[in-house]
Structure formats: C-alpha cells, structure tokens
C-alpha positions in Angstrom: -11.2 25.4 4.3 -11.9 25.5 8.1 -11.5 23.1 11.2 -13.4 23.3 13.8 -12.1 23.2 17.5 -12.6 19.4 17.9 -11.0 18.7 14.5 -7.8 20.8 15.6 -7.0 19.4 18.6 -7.5 15.7 17.1 -5.0 17.1 14.3 -2.6 18.6 16.6 -3.0 15.4 18.7 -2.2 13.0 15.9 0.5 15.4 14.9 2.3 14.9 18.7 1.3 11.2 18.2 3.4 10.9 15.0 6.4 13.2 15.7 7.3 11.0 19.0 7.0 7.8 16.9 9.7 9.0 14.7 11.7 10.6 17.4 11.7 7.1 18.8 12.3 5.4 15.6 15.3 7.6 14.7 17.0 7.7 17.8 16.4 3.7 18.2 17.9 3.9 14.3 20.9 6.0 15.5 21.5 3.7 18.8 21.7 0.9 16.5 24.5 2.4 14.4 26.3 2.8 18.1 26.0 6.9 17.5 25.0 9.6 20.2 23.9 11.4 17.4 20.5 10.9 15.4 21.7 12.3 11.5 19.3 13.3 8.9 19.6 9.9 7.5 17.9 8.3 10.6 15.4 10.5 10.3 14.4 9.2 6.9 14.3 5.9 7.3 11.9 6.3 10.4 9.8 7.8 8.2 10.1 4.8 5.8 9.9 2.5 7.9 6.9 4.2 9.9 5.1 4.0 6.2 5.0 8.0 5.5 7.8 8.2 3.0 6.9 8.0 -0.4 7.2 4.7 -1.7 10.3 2.4 -1.9 8.9 0.5 -4.8 7.3 2.1 -7.4 7.0 -0.9 -9.6 5.6 -2.8 -6.6 2.8 0.1 -6.3 2.7 -0.2 -10.1 2.0 -4.0 -10.4 -0.4 -4.1 -7.2 -2.6 -1.1 -8.6 -3.0 -3.2 -12.3 -3.6 -6.3 -10.4 -6.6 -4.6 -8.4 -8.0 -3.3 -11.6 -7.9 -6.6 -13.4 -8.6 -8.6 -10.7 -11.5 -6.4 -10.0 -12.3 -7.0 -13.6 -12.3 -10.4 -13.8 -14.3 -10.9 -10.5 -17.1 -8.2 -12.2 -16.9 -10.8 -14.8 -17.1 -13.3 -13.0 -20.1 -12.2 -11.4 -22.0 -11.6 -14.4 -21.4 -15.5 -15.4 -22.9 -16.6 -11.7 -25.8 -14.8 -11.4 -27.2 -13.6 -15.1 -29.4 -16.2 -17.1 -28.7 -17.1 -20.4 -25.8 -18.5 -22.6 -22.6 -17.2 -21.9 -19.9 -17.3 -24.3 -16.7 -19.3 -24.4 -14.8 -15.9 -25.3 -16.6 -14.6 -22.0 -15.5 -17.0 -20.1 -11.9 -16.9 -20.8 -11.4 -13.5 -20.7 -13.2 -13.5 -17.3 -10.7 -16.7 -16.1 -7.8 -14.5 -17.8 -8.6 -11.5 -16.0 -8.7 -12.9 -12.7 -5.4 -15.0 -13.3 -3.5 -12.3 -14.4 -4.8 -9.8 -12.0 -4.5 -11.8 -8.9 -0.7 -12.6 -10.1 -0.3 -9.0 -10.6 -1.5 -8.1 -7.0 1.0 -11.1 -5.9 4.2 -9.4 -7.1 3.3 -6.1 -6.3 2.4 -7.1 -2.8 5.6 -9.2 -2.8 7.8 -6.3 -4.3 6.5 -3.9 -1.4 6.9 -6.4 1.2 10.8 -7.0 -0.2 11.5 -3.2 -0.3 10.5 -2.8 3.4 12.7 -4.8 4.4 
C-alpha cells in the first residue's frame, strides 16, 4: 500500500494534532494530581479519555453489538410487515416485536455500560 503526497501530508497533520491533544490532556491530568511530572499512567488515562484506547467496557461493546444486530433484524421484520401484502402470521409479528424490544434493550444496556465506564 502506498500513500500519495496529499494523503501523507494529511496523515502527518492528523498525527501531529492527536499528539498535541494527547500531550495537553496528559499534562492536565498530571496537574490535576498536583504533580510536575507526567507519568505513563497520565498518558494512558489521556489516551482512554480521547477515545483511542481499548474499550474500557468489553461488556458494553458486546451488548451494543448484539443489540444492534437484533434491533436491525426486528426493524427489517417490521418493514416487511408494513410494506408487503398478504397475510402475516402471528408468529412473524411476535418475533418482529420481540426482536425490536430485545435489541433496543440490549443497545440501551450497552450504551449505559459504555458511558459509565468512561466516567
């Protein structure tokens, strides 16, 4: 894979901007702890606060992923119920409603866990 000159310059600018933001956040965290030296812990905290670290909440990611899949399947079923002609079975309707409810519930749990872990 190669980068053209414009892509290389854009990548270098983004890299510099991220490092600047990371440095500022690490310094802010060290000052908050009333220290004059930035430790590795401050850098790691800054990375996670800027959203570039590994996910703090693996469970939150799993719930969000499964919720998105189930809610999507439920919405697809709802679309099929609404826009296709002909009779629809009770099982089809119940399955669609159950998938929507379960999917959106799991999405809510996943988002809540993700938000709580970032505090």
